[in-house]
N, C-alpha and C positions, 0 to 999 in steps of 0.2 A: 299459897296464893288462893284467894277466894273470890267468888263472884258476888258483887253487891246487888241489892235491889235496884232496878232501873230508876233513873231520875228524869224529871222534866228538864227542858232547856232552861226555863226560868229559874229552877232551883239551883242548877249548876252555876248560872250567872250570878245569883245572889251569894253563893259561896265565894265566887271570885271577888265580888264587891266587899265581902267581909274579910278577905285575905285568909280564908280557910282553905281555899284551893289555890295553889301557888305553882311556880315553875322553879325547878332546880337550876342552878347555874350551868349544869351540864347541857341543858337544852340550847339549841341554836335559836336565833331570833326569828321573828315573823317574816316569812318569805312568800306568802301566797299572793297571787295576782288577782286583779279584780274579777276576771272570768271565773276563777275558782270559787270566789266568794258567791257570785251569782249562782253558780251551779250547785253549791251547797244549799242555799236557801230554796232553790227550786226543788231539790230532793226532800228537804224538810216539809215544804208545802204539799208535796205529793205523797208524803208518808213513807218515802223510801228509807231503808236503813242507811245510816251514815257511818257505820263502822263502830267497833267497840273501842273502849278507852282503857288505858292501863295507868293505875295510880299507885303511889307509894305512901302508905300511912307512916308518918314520922313522929317519933317520940321527942319531947322537948330536949332531951340530952343530945340526940342526934342533930336536931335543928341547930344547936349552938356550934356544931363543927363545920357547917357548910353555909353557903350563900344561896339565898332564894330571891326570886323576883316576882313581881306582879304581872298579870296578863296585860297585853297592850289593849288600850281602849281607843285612843285617838292617834292613829298611825299617820305619820308624815314622812315621806321618803327623804326629805331634806333635813328636817329639824327634829324629828321625834321617831327615830328608828330603834331606839334602845329601850328595853323593858324597864319599868320603874323599880327602884330598890325597895325592899321591905325590911322592917324591923320585926322579927318574929320571936323575940325573947320569951321563953317560958310558955310557948304555945304548942298545942298539938295541931299539926297541919297535914294536908294531903297534897303531895306533889305529883304533877302530871309527868309520866314517863312516855306516854304515847297518846297523841290526840291534841297536842298544843295548837297546831295550825287550825284545826277545825273549831276548837273552842274559842280561840282568839278571833276567828272570823265571825262566829256567832256573837261574841262580845262586841266587836266593832259594828256589826250590822244592826244589832238590837239596842246598843247603848252608846256607840261612839261615832267615829268618822274615819275617812280614808282619803289621804291626799297623796297623789303621785304627780309626776311632772307632766304637764300638758304637751302634746305633740308640738315640736318646734320651739318650746320654751328654753330659756337659758338655764343651765344646770344650777348656777349659784343664785338665781333670782327667786326669792321667796314667793313672788306673785305668780310664778310658773307652777306653783303647787296649790291649786285651789282646793278648799275643803269640800269633800263630797260626803253625803250621807246616803243611807240605803232607803230607797223608796219602792213601792209596789204600785203599778198601774192597776187600780181596782175596778176599772170599767172595761177591761178586755184582756185577753191572753196575749202572750208574746207572738210577734210575727214569726213566720217560718224561719228557722235558723239551723245552721250546721250542727250546733251543739245539742239540738233536740230539746231545748228548754221550753216548758209549757207556760210558765208564769213570767210576767214581764217585770222582773226586778231590775233596778238600775241604781248605780252610784252616781248621784247628781249633786251639782251645786245648787244653792238657793236660787240663783239667777236662772238656771236651766229649768227648775221647777216653776218659777214665775212665768217663764216664756211659753209654757205649754198652752196651746190654743186648740180646742177641739172637743167634740161631744163624746169621743170614745177614749179619752185619756184623762185620768186624774191621779196624780202622784201622791200617794199617802205615805207618810213617814212610818217606817217599820218600827222605829223607836217608840212611837205612841202605842203600838201593840204590846210591847214589853211593859210600858208604864201602866197600861190598863190591866190591873191584876184580875178584875172581874168582868164578865160580859156586860154588866151595866155600865162600867166605866168606858168600855169600848164603844157602846152605843152613844154615850155622851160625846165622845170624840168624833164619831160619825156625824152626829147632828151638827156639831160645830163646823164640820167641813162641808155641810150642805149635802150630805150623802145619805141622810136618814131614810129616804124613799127609794134609794137605788138598790134593788134586790141583788144585783150581781155584786155590788160592793159589800152588801151585808153578808152574802154567802162567802165571798173570798176572804174578807177580813175575819169572819168567824172561823173559817178553816185555819187561817194562820194563827189566830189566838189559841185555838185548841192545840195546835202543833207545838206552840211555845209553852203554854201554861198547864195543859191537861194531860197530854200524851207522854208517858214515861218512856221516852225513846232513846235515852242515853244509857248504855250498858257498860258498867265499870267492872274491871278486874282489879283487885287490890293486893299488893304485896305489903306484908306487915313486918317482915324481918328487917332488922336494922343493920345487917351485914352489907356494907357499902360495896364490896367487891361483887357480891351476888347481884345487887341492884345495877351496878355498872354493866355487868355481863348481860342482864336482861335488857337494859336500855340499848346497848349496841345491837343486840339481835332484833329487837322489835323495830329499830330504826334503820334496818338494812334496806328497806324499800322506800319508795317515794323520793322526796328530796334527800339526797345522800348526806348523812351526817359525817363531817370531816373529823379527823383526829384532832384538828386544832380546836374544835369545840370541846372535846374532852379535856385537852390540855388547859384550855381557858377555864373550864369549870374547876379543875383541880388546883390551878394556880390561884383562882379566886378564893378557894377554901383555905389555902395554906399560906398565902402571902400575909405578912403580919402588919406592915406599915401602910398599905394602900389597897384599894380595891382593884384587882387585876383586870376585871372586865372594863371598868371605867378608864383605867390607865391605857389599856391596849386599844380600846375604841377611840379614845382621845388622840392617841398617837396616829392611828390609821387616818383619822379625819385631818390631822395636821399635815401629814405627808401628802394626802390627796389634794390639799389646798395649796401646795407648793407650786410656784411658777404658773404655768398655763393649766395645771391640773393633772393629776394622775388617778389611777384606780387600783391602788395597792389593796390587797386583801388582808384579812386577819391572819390567814395562813402564812403569808410572806413575812409579816411582822413577827409572828411567833417563831418561825424558822430562823429569822435573823436573831431573835433573842437567844435561842438555844446556841447558835453559832458564836455570838459575841460573848455569851456568858461562859464559854469554854466547856459546855456539855459535850462529852466525847461522841455520843451517838445522837445525831440531830434528826433522826427519822421520827415521824409521828406514830410512835408505837406506845401502847399502854405501859409497857415495861420501862419506858424512859421517863415516865411522869412521876418520878420519885420525889419524896420530900426534900432530899438533898439537892436535886436538880432545880426544884422550884425555889429553894432558898437561894441558890446561885442567881437565878433569874430575878428574884425579888431584890436582892442586895445590889445587883448590877444595873437595875432598870433605868435609873436616871442617866447614867453614862451611855447605855444602849440607846435610849430615846434620843439623846443629843446627837449621837453618831449617825443614827438613821436620818435625822432631820438635815444634817450636813450633807449626807449622801444624796438625799432627794434634791437638795439645792444644787449639788454638783451635776446631777443628771439633767436638771432644768437648764443649768449653765451650758451644758453640752448640746443644747437645742432639742432636748427630748421632752415629750409630754405624753399623755395617755395614747394619743393617736399614733405616736411614733415609737413607743416603747413596746416592742414586740415580745419581750420576755421580762416579766416583772422581777424575776429572781436575780437579775443582774445587780440590783441594789444591795444584795446581801454581802457579796465580797467587797463592794465599794465601802459599805458601812464598816465591815471588819477592818479594812485598811485604815479608815478614819479613826476607828477605835484603837487600833494597834499603835498608831502614832499620837493618839490623844489630840487630834486636830479639831479645830473649831471653825466657825464661819470665816475667819480671817484667811484661811487657806484658799478660799474660793477666789480671792482677789489679790493676794499678796504677790507682787512682782517676782520675788525670790522663788516662788513656787510655780511659776509659769511653765517651766520645762517639765516639772513633775506632773502638773495637771494635763499637759499635752500628751504625755505618755499614758496617763490614766484614761483620758478621753479617747485616744486612738484604740486602746484595748477594748473599752466599752462598746464603741461603735462597731468594731470588727466582730466582736462576739455576738452582737445583735443581728448583723447582716449575714454572717456565715450560718449555714444550716446545721441543725442538730446540736448546738452547743448547750442550750438550756433545757433540753428535753430529757431523754432517758439518762439514768445514772446521775441525777442531779445531786443527791446527797453525797455520793462518792466524790463528785467533782468539787462540791463545796468544801468537803473535808480536806481534799488535796490543796485547794487554794488557801485555806486557812493555815495549813502546815507551812506552805511556802511563805506566806505573808508573815507568819510568826517568826520564821527563821531569817528571812531576807528583807522584811519590810520596815525595819526600824528607821531607816534614813531616807527612803524614797520608794516609789512604786517599782518593784522588781519585775518588769515586764518580761525580760528574757527568761528568768527562772520560771515565771508563771506559764509562759507559753511552752516551755519545755515540758513542764508537768502536764499541761493540757494535751500536748501532742502524744504523750505516752498513753493517754486515755482515748486516743483517736479523735481528738477535738482540736486539730491544728488551726491556728489563725494566720498562718503565713499568707501574705498578700501575693497570691499566685495568679497566673492567667486563668486557672480554673475558677478561683473565687470571683474575679471580676466578670468572667464570662457568665457565671451563674447569676450574678446580679443583673447583668444586661439581658438575660433571658427571662427575667420576671415578666409576667403577663398582666394585662388589664383584668381587674377583678380578683387577682391573687391576694392571699392573706398578707404578704409582706410588701406589696407594691406601693401602697400609699405611704407606709412607714419609711421605705427606702427613699422615695422621692422627696418626702418632707425632710429627711435627714441630710440629703446631699444638696438641697437648695435652701440657702439662708433666708430668702424672702418669705418663706411659708410661715405664717403665724397660725398655729393650729387652734387658737381661740376662735378664729373665724371659720366659716364654712368654705372648704376647698373641695373641688371635684377633680378626680383623675380624668384628664381630657386627652383625646387623640389630637395630636398636632395636625396631622392630615386626617380629616374626618372619615369615619368608617362609611358614612353614607356615600362618599365619593368613590368608595371601593366596592360598592355593592355589585353583585354579578350582573344584574340587568344594565347598570350604568356602564360597566366595563365592556360588556358585549356590544353596546351601542357605539363604543369607541373603537371597535374592531379587534379587541383582544380575544384570543382563543382560550380554551379551558385551562391549559397548562399555565399560561401567563397569568390568568386570573387567580388561580390557586396559589401561585408563587407570590403575587402581590398581596393577597389576603393573608398569607402566612406571616407577613411582617407587620400587619396593621396593629396587632395587640401587644407587640413587644415593647420593652422599656424605651428604646430609642425613638418611638413614635408617641411617647406619653409625656405629659407635663401636668403640673397642678395649677388650676385656675380657680379664682374665687367663684362661688356659685353663680352670681349674676353674670359674670363675664362668660362663663361656660354656656349659660343658656342663650346669651346673645350671639355667641360665636356659631353655635349650631353647625350647619353644614356648609358654612362659607369657606372658600379656599383660604388657607391660613395666611398667605401673603396679603390678600385683600383685607381680611379681618384686622391684621396687625397694622396695616397702613391706615385704616379707618379709626381704629381704637387708639393708636399712638401716632398722631399726625405729624408731630415735630420730629426732626432728626434725632434730637437728644432722647426723647421719650421712646422712640422706636429702637434706638441702639441699646437703651437701658433694658427694655423688654427682652431683646434678643440675648443680651449678655447674661441677665440673671437667670434665664431658662436654658442657657448653654445651647443656643440655636445658631449654628454657623450660617444657615440659609433657611429659606422657607419655600416649600414647593407650591406650585400653582396647579399643576395637573399630575395625573398618574405617571406621566413620563418623567417628571422631576423627582418622583417619590424615592426611587432607588438611590440616587446620588445623595438626596437629603438624609435618608436613613443611614447610609454608610458614613457620611460626614458627622452626623450627630452621635453615632455609636462611638466613633473615635473620640469625640469631645467628651462624652459621658464617661468613657473608660478612664480618661485622664483625670476628670473631676472626681470619680470614685476613688481612684488611687490617692489623690490629694487629700480627700476627706478622711481616708482611712489611715493616712500617715500621721506622724507627729508634727510635721512641719519643722523638724530639726535637721541639722546638717547631715547627720549620719542616720540613715534608715536601715543599715545592714541588719540590725537586730530583728527586723520584721520578716526576714527571709531565712528559712532553714537551708542548710547547705545543699540538701538534695531536692529543693523545690525550685521549679523554673521561675526566673525573674520575669516580670511583665514585659512583654515585647513593646518596642516603640510604636509598632503599628498593630492595633487590635481590630482593624476593620475587616469586614467581609471582603472576599475577593471581588474586586469591582467588576470584572468580566462576568462573574457568576450572577451578580445582581443585575447588571445590564441585560444579561440573557433572559432574565425574567420578563423583560418588557420588549425584547426584540423578536422579530419574526423568525 
């Protein structure tokens, strides 16, 4: 490995333009945030080192064996997140092993654009991703900021630039600095912008021009050996810091190189996009899709380890890809049918065994609606929901669990979903799904702000459409349980603490649309409901859909309300977790306690919280 003479930024970007400097498929895609881009350009402007770069000089014979991509120039979080394909036949090229994020950021800032979703914009609306380009305020330095930036770089839309009004701001396009290869060309651009007599602008842009075109600030180490295993080892080691490289990136790169009939990266990214556009929307990752591929293709060891990325396994994945893709799409559709979306899918890995079951039985979309399959779908739905609600199912030991589930489905899943056999296998791994008092109590003990709370509420209430904005709301407002308020009502410290200990628990929570929650604010819930739902029918409908047996008006009513709603939620949770079939015995292990008819707190204990 040798050390190359340093290059200027402009020279490196010209190599990118000419496809002489490329990215191997082993590289992850562009992930830097706008703040990182601005920080990088501030460092460049100040003459700070921006780190060394590691490159691999590749001979044409090696180039033919692998897939390479161009650098991102016009990044769009919605519609252009994937690097462009390159045809590099019979070319000597240099591939970046370390430094892609920095070079891509320089390429975007000096030659391209950056589009991310605006705050509050709709995820699937292209207009929510306005195109921004990099500008420098050449009439003043950055305002004081926590990042310690000296220069005022900003990613701005054309409209934001046009709206600037003031003597101390002028946004100059950084791309013009790259285009101006000589100082004379830069002076012409300054004159056209009306800045020819502004000494601060002349000094600042001259400094940036020198940093881009004159200073050899990029230091490259180059690996010239063509041993791919050596290069892979180097790549893993140098990418162990920063944004962690996942093994799925390695798998994807090797699949891309070895698949014969399709481009693996395009196929996998396309499938990820299709799954995430299902129903109300999901956020499945490349990792989940690749893990699904290994499992459905019958690869024995599905762990993301380099030793598992053999040509034989990649051939299995390639040959099975069409059926794997179809099965995952049906599985995503089923999860959507079960009322799940990204906001409620607390464990993405649950799609893997669902897809394997679909694949095992060669099911298609007709399974989702066929009346003859209703009972089987109910079994599958119950298992999915209970596995998401129970703690620890999809965490540690995931690969072992997935292999066990695959074994059970392979043996017992030919005619229907074998829930009893699956749950026995899970129980031997300490991952029981029996609907016990402990499980229901665990759900009822979820708290406001907890990681599972929104997901559970959205799953147990059918009216929640996660495409809209819903807030977790306290039925009895916290503001009415503040210490000062309760002291004014004559409650002592013990009673106050007991009342406040209940306020954030699930029985006092509901999901309200964002506008409703803002309007409700600190209003007593009975008054708000009467005003918001003035007719008897609308009021009854609100109470029923939120499982509200009554509504409290004062703190004195709170304990009885909490007790009654806990009872009602317990019954609803059990109903949602059951199959709705006549025989639910299969959901209870012989040594597990059956849910009691009355799951309420002791009423005397609750009343004591509010009695003298």
